[in-house]
C-alpha positions in Angstrom: 13.3 -42.2 11.9 14.7 -43.4 8.0 15.3 -40.3 5.5 12.8 -41.4 3.1 10.6 -41.4 5.8 11.3 -38.1 7.2 11.0 -37.0 4.0 6.8 -38.0 3.1 6.0 -36.8 6.3 7.6 -33.3 5.5 6.3 -33.2 2.3 2.6 -34.0 4.3 3.2 -30.4 6.9 4.1 -28.0 4.3 1.1 -29.0 2.0 0.2 -27.7 -1.3 -0.2 -23.7 -0.4 1.3 -22.1 -3.2 4.1 -18.7 -1.9 0.7 -16.2 -2.8 -1.6 -17.7 0.2 0.6 -17.0 3.1 3.0 -14.2 3.6 7.2 -15.0 2.0 8.6 -14.9 5.8 5.6 -16.8 7.5 6.1 -19.4 4.0 10.3 -19.3 5.1 10.0 -20.0 8.4 7.5 -23.2 7.6 9.8 -24.3 5.6 12.6 -23.8 8.7 10.4 -25.1 11.2 9.0 -28.7 9.0 12.3 -29.4 8.3 13.9 -29.0 11.8 11.4 -30.7 13.2 11.9 -33.8 10.6 15.8 -34.0 11.2 15.6 -34.0 14.7 17.6 -30.6 14.9 17.4 -28.3 17.3 17.7 -24.4 15.5 17.5 -23.6 11.6 17.6 -20.6 10.3 18.6 -19.5 7.0 21.6 -15.8 6.4 22.3 -14.1 3.8 25.7 -13.1 3.4 27.0 -9.3 3.5 31.6 -8.5 3.1 32.2 -9.5 6.1 29.0 -10.5 8.0 26.6 -13.1 8.2 22.9 -11.8 9.1 20.2 -13.9 9.9 17.0 -13.4 8.2 15.2 -16.2 9.5 15.6 -18.3 13.0 13.1 -21.2 14.4 14.1 -23.2 17.4 13.4 -25.1 20.4 14.1 -23.9 24.0 15.9 -21.0 25.1 19.3 -21.3 23.9 19.7 -20.2 20.7 22.1 -17.3 20.6 20.5 -15.7 17.5 17.7 -13.7 16.2 16.4 -12.9 13.2 18.1 -9.6 12.1 20.8 -10.2 14.2 25.0 -10.6 12.5 27.8 -12.0 13.3 31.3 -12.2 11.2 31.4 -14.7 8.5 34.9 -16.1 10.5 32.7 -16.9 13.4 31.4 -19.8 12.0 30.2 -22.8 9.6 28.2 -20.8 6.5 31.2 -19.6 4.8 32.7 -22.5 5.3 30.6 -24.2 4.0 29.7 -22.1 0.3 33.5 -22.5 -0.2 34.0 -26.1 0.6 36.3 -26.1 3.6 34.5 -28.0 5.6 31.9 -30.7 4.8 27.7 -29.8 4.8 26.6 -33.0 6.8 28.4 -33.3 10.2 26.2 -35.4 12.0 28.8 -35.2 14.7 31.4 -32.1 15.1 33.5 -33.8 17.2 34.3 -36.5 15.0 35.8 -34.4 12.3 38.8 -32.2 14.2 39.2 -28.9 12.2 36.1 -27.6 13.7 37.1 -27.8 17.2 39.0 -24.2 16.0 35.6 -22.2 14.9 34.3 -19.8 17.5 30.8 -21.6 17.2 31.9 -25.0 17.2 32.2 -24.7 21.3 30.6 -20.7 22.0 27.3 -21.9 20.5 27.8 -25.0 21.1 27.3 -27.5 18.0 27.1 -31.1 18.2 25.6 -31.7 14.6 25.2 -29.9 11.7 24.0 -30.1 8.0 24.1 -26.9 5.8 24.1 -25.8 1.9 24.3 -23.0 -0.2 21.0 -20.8 -1.3 21.9 -19.7 -4.8 18.8 -17.3 -6.6 18.2 -17.3 -10.1 20.8 -14.7 -11.3 23.3 -17.5 -9.7 24.6 -15.3 -6.3 24.8 -16.9 -3.7 22.9 -15.1 -1.1 23.6 -17.0 2.1 23.0 -20.4 4.2 20.1 -22.7 5.1 21.7 -24.3 8.3 20.2 -27.0 10.6 22.5 -28.1 13.4 22.0 -29.8 16.8 23.2 -29.4 20.6 24.2 -32.6 20.1 25.9 -35.3 18.0 22.8 -36.7 15.1 24.3 -39.7 13.7 20.9 -40.7 12.4 21.4 -37.7 9.1 22.7 -40.0 6.1 23.2 -38.4 2.5 19.3 -38.8 1.8 18.7 -35.8 4.2 21.6 -33.7 2.6 19.6 -34.1 -0.7 16.6 -33.1 1.1 18.1 -30.4 2.5 19.2 -29.0 -1.4 15.6 -29.6 -2.7 13.9 -27.4 0.2 17.1 -24.8 -0.4 16.0 -24.7 -4.3 12.9 -23.8 -2.3 13.5 -21.3 0.0 15.5 -19.5 -3.2 12.4 -19.3 -4.7 10.6 -17.6 -1.6 13.7 -15.4 -1.2 13.6 -14.3 -4.9 9.9 -12.9 -3.8 11.3 -11.7 -0.5 13.8 -9.6 -2.4 11.8 -8.8 -5.5 8.5 -7.2 -3.2 11.4 -5.1 -1.1 13.2 -3.4 -4.5 9.8 -3.0 -5.5 8.8 -1.0 -2.2 11.9 0.7 -2.0 11.4 1.9 -6.2 7.8 2.9 -4.5 9.4 4.9 -1.7 12.0 6.5 -3.7 8.9 7.4 -6.4 6.7 8.7 -3.9 9.5 10.9 -1.5 11.0 12.5 -4.7 7.2 13.5 -5.7 7.7 15.4 -2.1 11.2 16.6 -2.3 9.7 18.6 -5.6 6.3 20.1 -4.1 4.2 18.2 -5.4 1.7 17.6 -7.1 0.9 20.4 -8.7 -2.2 22.0 -9.1 -5.3 22.6 -11.8 -8.8 23.7 -11.1 -11.9 22.6 -12.1 -14.7 25.3 -12.0 -17.8 24.4 -10.4 -21.3 26.1 -12.4 -24.9 26.6 -11.6 -26.6 25.1 -14.2 -28.9 27.9 -14.8 -26.3 30.2 -14.4 -22.6 30.3 -16.2 -21.8 32.0 -12.7 -18.8 30.0 -11.4 -19.8 28.9 -7.2 -16.9 26.9 -6.3 -13.6 25.1 -8.0 -12.3 21.3 -7.3 -8.5 21.4 -6.6 -7.3 18.4 -8.5 -3.3 17.2 -8.2 -1.4 16.6 -11.4 2.2 14.7 -10.8 5.1 16.2 -13.5 7.5 13.2 -13.6 7.9 10.2 -14.4 6.8 7.6 -15.1 3.3 9.1 -16.3 0.1 7.8 -14.5 -3.2 9.7 -13.3 -2.7 11.0 -10.1 -5.3 8.0 -8.6 -2.2 5.9 -9.4 0.7 8.1 -7.4 -2.1 8.5 -4.3 -2.6 4.8 -4.5 1.3 3.5 -4.2 1.5 6.5 -1.7 -0.9 5.1 0.4 0.7 1.4 -0.4 3.8 2.8 1.8 2.2 4.4 4.4 2.6 7.8 2.7 -0.3 8.8 1.6 -1.5 11.5 4.5 1.4 13.3 3.6 1.3 13.7 -0.2 -3.4 13.9 0.5 -1.8 16.9 2.7 0.9 18.3 0.4 -2.1 18.9 -2.3 -4.2 20.4 0.2 -1.7 23.2 1.0 -0.1 23.9 -2.2 -4.2 24.6 -3.5 -4.9 26.7 -0.5 -2.2 28.4 -0.1 -2.7 29.5 -4.3 -6.1 30.1 -3.5 -6.3 31.7 -0.5 -5.6 35.6 -2.8 -8.2 34.4 -5.2 -10.9 37.0 -5.3 -14.3 35.9 -5.6 -16.9 34.7 -3.4 -16.7 30.3 -4.2 -16.2 27.5 -2.3 -12.9 25.4 -2.8 -13.8 21.1 -3.2 -10.2 19.0 -1.5 -10.7 15.8 -2.7 -9.1 13.9 0.7 -9.6 9.4 1.8 -11.3 9.3 5.4 -8.0 7.6 6.0 -6.6 11.7 6.2 -10.0 12.7 7.6 -9.5 10.2 10.4 -5.4 11.3 11.0 -6.6 13.8 13.4 -4.5 16.5 11.4 -6.3 17.8 7.8 -7.9 20.2 10.6 -4.6 22.5 11.5 -3.4 22.3 7.0 -7.0 24.0 6.6 -5.8 27.8 7.1 -5.9 30.8 5.1 -8.9 30.6 3.8 -12.4 30.6 5.8 -13.2 27.1 7.0 -17.5 27.9 5.5 -15.9 27.7 2.0 -14.0 24.3 2.1 -16.0 21.5 0.8 -14.2 18.0 1.4 -14.9 15.4 -0.9 -14.8 11.8 0.5 -12.4 10.3 -2.5 -12.6 6.2 -1.0 -13.7 4.0 -3.2 -13.3 0.9 -1.4 -15.9 0.1 2.5 -14.8 2.4 5.0 -13.9 0.4 8.5 -15.4 2.2 11.0 -18.1 4.8 10.2 -18.9 5.7 14.2 -14.6 6.9 13.5 -15.2 8.6 10.8 -18.4 10.1 12.3 -16.3 11.6 15.0 -13.8 13.4 13.2 -15.9 15.0 10.8 -18.3 16.5 13.9 -15.3 19.3 14.3 -14.8 20.2 11.0 -18.4 20.2 10.7 -19.0 22.5 13.3 -16.2 24.8 11.5 -18.9 25.1 9.0 -16.7 22.8 6.6 -19.3 21.1 4.0 -18.6 17.2 3.8 -19.3 16.1 -0.2 -19.7 12.2 -0.7 -17.6 11.6 -4.7 -18.6 9.4 -8.0 -21.8 8.3 -6.2 -24.2 6.1 -8.3 -20.7 4.4 -9.7 -21.1 1.4 -7.0 -22.0 0.2 -3.6 -19.3 1.8 -1.9 -20.2 5.5 -3.1 -23.3 4.5 -2.2 -22.7 3.6 1.9 -20.6 6.6 2.1 -23.8 8.7 1.1 -26.2 6.9 4.0 -23.2 6.7 6.9 -22.3 9.9 6.8 -25.0 12.2 5.2 -23.3 14.8 3.7 -24.2 18.2 2.3 -23.1 17.9 -0.8 -23.5 14.8 -3.3 -21.2 13.9 -6.7 -22.6 12.8 -9.6 -21.0 10.2 -11.4 -19.6 10.4 -15.1 -20.9 7.6 -15.9 -24.9 8.5 -15.0 -24.3 11.4 -16.6 -22.4 11.2 -20.0 -25.8 10.2 -22.0 -28.3 11.1 -20.1 -29.9 12.9 -22.2 -30.7 10.1 -24.6 -30.5 6.9 -22.1 -33.2 6.6 -20.6 -32.2 3.9 -17.8 -29.6 6.4 -16.7 -31.3 9.1 -16.5 -34.3 7.0 -14.0 -31.4 6.2 -11.7 -30.2 9.5 -12.0 -33.7 11.2 -11.1 -33.5 8.9 -8.0 -30.8 9.3 -6.6 -31.2 13.4 -7.2 -34.5 13.0 -5.7 -33.0 11.1 -2.0 -30.2 13.7 -2.4 -33.2 17.2 -2.2 -34.8 14.9 0.4 -32.2 14.8 2.6 -30.8 18.0 2.3 -28.4 17.7 0.2 -26.8 19.7 -2.8 -25.9 17.7 -5.7 -23.4 18.1 -8.2 -23.1 16.5 -11.8 -19.7 15.8 -12.6 -18.0 15.2 -16.2 -20.8 17.2 -18.4 -19.6 16.9 -21.9 -22.6 17.9 -24.0 -25.3 20.9 -24.1 -27.4 17.9 -24.3 -26.5 16.7 -20.5 -26.7 19.6 -19.4 -30.4 20.9 -20.4 -31.2 17.1 -19.5 -29.7 17.8 -15.9 -30.9 21.0 -15.4 -34.4 19.2 -15.7 -34.3 16.6 -12.8 -32.8 19.7 -10.9 -29.0 18.8 -10.5 -28.2 21.8 -8.9 -24.5 22.6 -9.8 -22.0 20.8 -12.3 -18.5 20.0 -13.8 -17.1 19.1 -17.1 -15.8 19.7 -20.6 -18.9 22.2 -21.2 -18.3 24.3 -19.0 -15.2 23.9 -18.3 -11.4 22.3 -18.5 -9.3 22.2 -15.5 -7.4 25.4 -15.2 -3.7 26.6 -13.8 -4.4 29.1 -11.7 -3.6 31.9 -13.7 -6.7 31.2 -16.6 -8.5 30.7 -13.4 -8.0 34.9 -12.2 -8.6 35.3 -15.1 -11.8 33.6 -15.3 -13.5 34.8 -12.4 -12.3 38.1 -13.1 -14.6 37.7 -16.7 -17.7 36.6 -14.7 -18.0 39.3 -12.5 -17.9 41.9 -16.3 
């Protein structure tokens, strides 16, 4: 087969799909396998150079004679890779027996290598990452300079993929460092937003809200989302729960404690062991996940023992979107919290008032308590009370408070 024919077939087999279509690793493996097949070689790999060793990051081949796998390492001096980059041996070797100096390289006999083609992979910053190599166990005299040019072109494509992989790895490591620092510092800290009766200023509950006192400054939901991305979301949520309950367990008052928790944390099965210190009947778990739950039956299974202990379940942000309504229908919560997008301006917005009224009637029909979030004016409070809302929270009633300010507020409520 001629080289031009090989190149055309190779490009056709790879197609036009960009790097966003699949994972970086899958893209690299597709490139390696296509090049190996069309050059009629046995093995293709990408190696990364270390100080003394080369690490095989990606490896594809046929048969059972491949002596290394992704993640394996070998001394640089044992192979061809470093010598190719240094210009000590040719990049294109159709027959290793025709190059006497190769006989002294351990890999020539150990693998064995009959033909070899290898090019450096140079990253955007000019650094040599390693090499893109193909070899066969037998000589391959059809290899020529046009094959080498093709290898160089695809080495540039591999460099693009690997740059993306390294960037993703760097970003992942940065996330791990940030979230680990949060956990080591005992974060998050907590503030407590009072929940009050609309027909009485009495505090009937507090929602425990997380705060993060470190860089980068950003909303709590972004911290929790990042922790979930790297597999530390449950641990961070449990940290917040532990902090809140340890601070509130000695606070006098007949109020319930509302804790934000994702379905993933509930389904982990660990949460009940973190709720000690406060009577379970005073605990409300707010389901905070905004995306759809994949298995509501499984979620219900894990909610049953919590409810058996007297713990109540709330659905947050009702009316904000389809996901929250799915939660309401599937979970049948004891408490439904109206999203602030419904409560803001409800006194002067008749469509908003009509939707809120329908949700409130539905909630009461299924026996759920209704809490309005984000109440900021007296007019909103009056309108919500007129619609039958039971309890509310928001700046009109109280801003989120640190622990000592909450204690003072509760003490004043007794007088």
